[in-house]
Phi, psi and omega in degrees: 000151181233137171233121179268131179241145180080308176248130181290147176286154174277346183267129179292336182286344180273160174257131175237135176241117186228154167289149178275082183297328178293320179295318178300316180298317178301316180302314182296317183288317178299323176294318179296319179295317180296335175280002178093008184273136183232347179242078190255131177258164179227123174238127189221187180280200187293140180299332180289343185275130181307311182299322178299311183296315181296314180296318182290321181296313179301320176303307183295320182290326178289322174299310182304317181297338180263007183078017182246162176231160181302137174301130181082357174079003184206163168272140180259104179267144179196239183238163177273072184208157176297314177305320181294318181302316179298312181296313182295326175302318178298320179297316180298315180297329178280323183270335179223072184300337179273006179305134181240001176200150175227124174259123183253148182282354177201161178290328178299311180299317180298323175301314178297319177301312181303320179300310181299318180298318179297315181296329178276000180081017178264128181272135174254128000268358190304311180272312180224123175279151184225132177230133174258195179209125174135323188057049177279107187317310184298328178279312187291325182278332181278341178292146177238116356286167179309142191274129165289138185205166176266128177259121179276000179051059184299331179295314180293321177302315178296320179299310181298320179294315177303316180298316178295324175296313178298320176302313181297320180297322181281007177085015180238062179288147177231084180295154179125189184253122174248117179260133179254145185290149172264169177224150177267132178251109182272128179227196190287349181283353173234340185233105186292349178282347185267000000 
């Protein structure tokens, strides 16, 4: 038996256990809106990557549901890296100088964004709130201020995938896609009190 974890299988006969990345992106954008942010940009990974597209689509849909549109009018696709985050932050500041929040498709990107915002004299979160995605300890705690981020709870995802595999080995397979909820971890990059 096969259980795909993190990324869904293309075969319907397989069981896939994945994080609900769209739900996680909605949590991030709803949090920024609840913080009073209305000019929100999105910087993410390669457009060819499934996670980039899912998170960007949820970003746009959540903004639209609130009567908002992306700051600068577009999603900024690039690489999953700090250098891309630094470069993209400059683009956002040039194309949407009134931007008051940036939602990043990964914590690595967000670290790069935080560096560029600091260099440009923009305070996080006072001027621009910042949210990442992954809850990668080394990134979120090294970021200044510590990064608010979406946690995909990979430990639970691994446990759920192992349980589904044991069920399949016991002759009780459950093919299809199982999405597990993400959670938002709020830190200083959106809440100055933290």
